[in-house]
C-alpha positions in Angstrom: 99.9 82.1 60.0 102.4 79.8 61.6 102.1 78.8 65.2 104.6 80.7 67.3 105.2 79.0 70.7 106.4 82.3 72.2 103.2 84.1 71.3 100.8 81.1 71.6 102.4 78.8 74.1 101.2 75.3 75.0 100.4 76.4 78.5 101.1 78.8 81.3 101.9 78.1 85.0 100.0 80.4 87.3 100.9 80.9 90.9 99.8 83.2 93.6 101.9 86.0 95.0 101.3 87.2 98.6 98.1 89.2 98.9 99.3 92.1 101.1 97.3 93.0 104.2 97.2 96.6 103.1 95.1 95.7 100.1 91.5 96.5 101.1 90.1 96.4 97.6 88.4 93.5 95.8 91.2 93.1 93.2 95.0 93.2 93.2 97.9 92.1 91.0 98.7 89.1 93.1 99.3 86.3 90.7 101.8 85.6 88.0 101.9 83.6 84.8 104.9 82.2 82.9 105.4 79.7 80.2 107.2 76.6 81.5 108.8 75.9 78.1 110.4 79.4 78.1 112.2 78.8 81.3 115.7 77.3 80.8 116.0 74.6 83.4 119.7 75.6 83.9 118.7 78.9 85.5 116.3 77.4 88.1 116.6 74.9 91.0 115.7 71.3 90.6 112.5 71.9 92.5 111.4 74.7 90.2 112.3 72.6 87.2 110.1 69.8 88.5 107.2 72.2 89.0 107.6 73.5 85.5 107.8 70.0 84.0 104.7 68.9 86.0 102.8 72.0 84.7 103.6 71.0 81.1 102.5 67.4 81.8 99.3 68.7 83.5 98.4 70.9 80.4 98.7 67.8 78.2 96.3 65.7 80.2 92.9 65.1 78.6 90.4 67.7 79.6 93.0 70.1 81.1 93.4 73.8 80.7 96.3 75.7 79.2 96.2 77.7 82.5 97.8 75.4 85.0 97.7 76.5 88.6 100.5 75.5 90.9 97.8 74.4 93.2 96.7 71.9 90.5 100.0 70.2 90.8 99.6 70.1 94.6 96.1 68.6 94.2 97.5 66.0 91.8 100.3 65.1 94.2 97.7 64.8 97.0 95.7 62.4 94.7 98.9 60.3 94.4 99.4 60.3 98.2 102.4 62.6 97.9 103.4 66.1 98.9 106.0 68.5 97.6 108.1 67.6 100.6 108.0 64.0 99.5 109.7 65.1 96.4 112.3 67.1 98.4 110.8 70.4 97.2 109.9 73.4 99.2 106.8 74.6 97.5 107.1 78.2 98.9 110.7 78.5 97.9 109.8 77.4 94.3 107.0 80.0 94.2 109.5 82.7 95.4 112.1 81.6 92.9 109.8 81.6 90.0 108.5 85.1 90.9 112.1 86.4 90.8 113.2 84.4 87.8 114.6 86.5 84.9 112.0 85.2 82.4 108.9 86.8 80.9 106.4 86.9 83.8 103.0 88.4 83.4 101.4 89.7 86.6 97.7 89.2 86.8 95.0 91.2 88.5 92.5 88.9 90.2 89.4 89.2 92.3 89.7 87.8 95.8 87.4 84.9 94.7 89.6 83.9 91.7 92.7 84.3 93.9 91.2 82.0 96.5 90.2 79.4 93.9 93.7 79.6 92.4 95.3 79.1 95.7 93.1 76.3 96.9 94.7 72.9 97.1 92.3 71.4 99.6 90.5 68.1 99.2 86.8 67.9 98.6 84.3 70.6 98.1 85.0 74.0 99.6 82.7 77.0 99.9 84.1 80.5 99.2 83.8 83.1 101.9 85.7 86.3 102.7 86.8 88.1 105.8 84.0 88.4 108.4 82.5 85.0 107.6 82.5 82.2 110.1 84.0 78.7 109.6 86.4 79.7 106.8 89.8 78.4 105.9 92.3 81.2 105.5 94.4 80.9 102.3 96.2 84.2 102.5 95.6 87.0 105.0 91.8 87.5 104.7 91.3 85.6 101.5 89.6 82.3 102.3 88.1 79.2 100.7 85.6 76.8 102.0 83.7 74.5 99.5 85.3 75.4 96.2 83.5 73.3 93.7 85.0 71.6 90.6 82.8 73.8 88.5 84.1 77.0 90.1 87.7 75.8 89.6 87.1 74.9 86.0 85.5 78.4 85.4 88.6 80.0 86.9 90.8 78.0 84.6 88.8 78.8 81.5 88.6 82.5 82.4 92.3 82.8 83.0 93.3 80.8 80.0 91.2 83.1 77.8 92.7 86.2 79.4 96.2 84.9 78.8 95.5 83.8 75.3 94.3 87.4 74.6 97.0 89.3 76.4 100.1 87.1 76.3 100.9 87.7 72.6 100.9 91.5 73.1 103.0 91.3 76.3 105.6 88.9 74.8 105.8 90.8 71.5 106.6 94.0 73.6 109.3 92.0 75.4 110.8 90.9 72.1 110.5 94.4 70.6 112.4 95.8 73.5 115.2 93.3 72.9 114.7 91.5 76.1 114.0 88.2 74.4 115.0 86.8 71.0 112.3 85.2 68.9 113.1 81.7 67.7 
């Protein structure tokens, strides 16, 4: 069977959506995944285009995951002594733009822990805690992260990459079958 980049893409860019205060449960559909190569750069801002290009570059790095978190790019920028602002990019505006882009976008249901790991762009080790814990860093509403280890982050990447590899082909084939996207 020939490799189809629509059904089996090189990578996905995952980013967090706002976790609403009304959500009391342990899970919610508060993240999204898209394929950077499927987003025509002419339909997004320069900032979103840069984020998509950086996600593709991150996926090609040795030892990386096909599931690239937007926070991975933030961490990489930090390691280079830079921020999104240094690039003239509003990180939150890019997230909002990509969430509204007219491209195939798969919404993901995550646990609060996975969501916190995916959002974490802090430096050093951080320990995960939830609402009611002391000494926590709030990521979104009551979702927090303190001491996220490299291993926890890698496990989240691996888990989400496996889920996307399993569910993306069916999702994108449905999009194609409904005439919303043309296969190459």
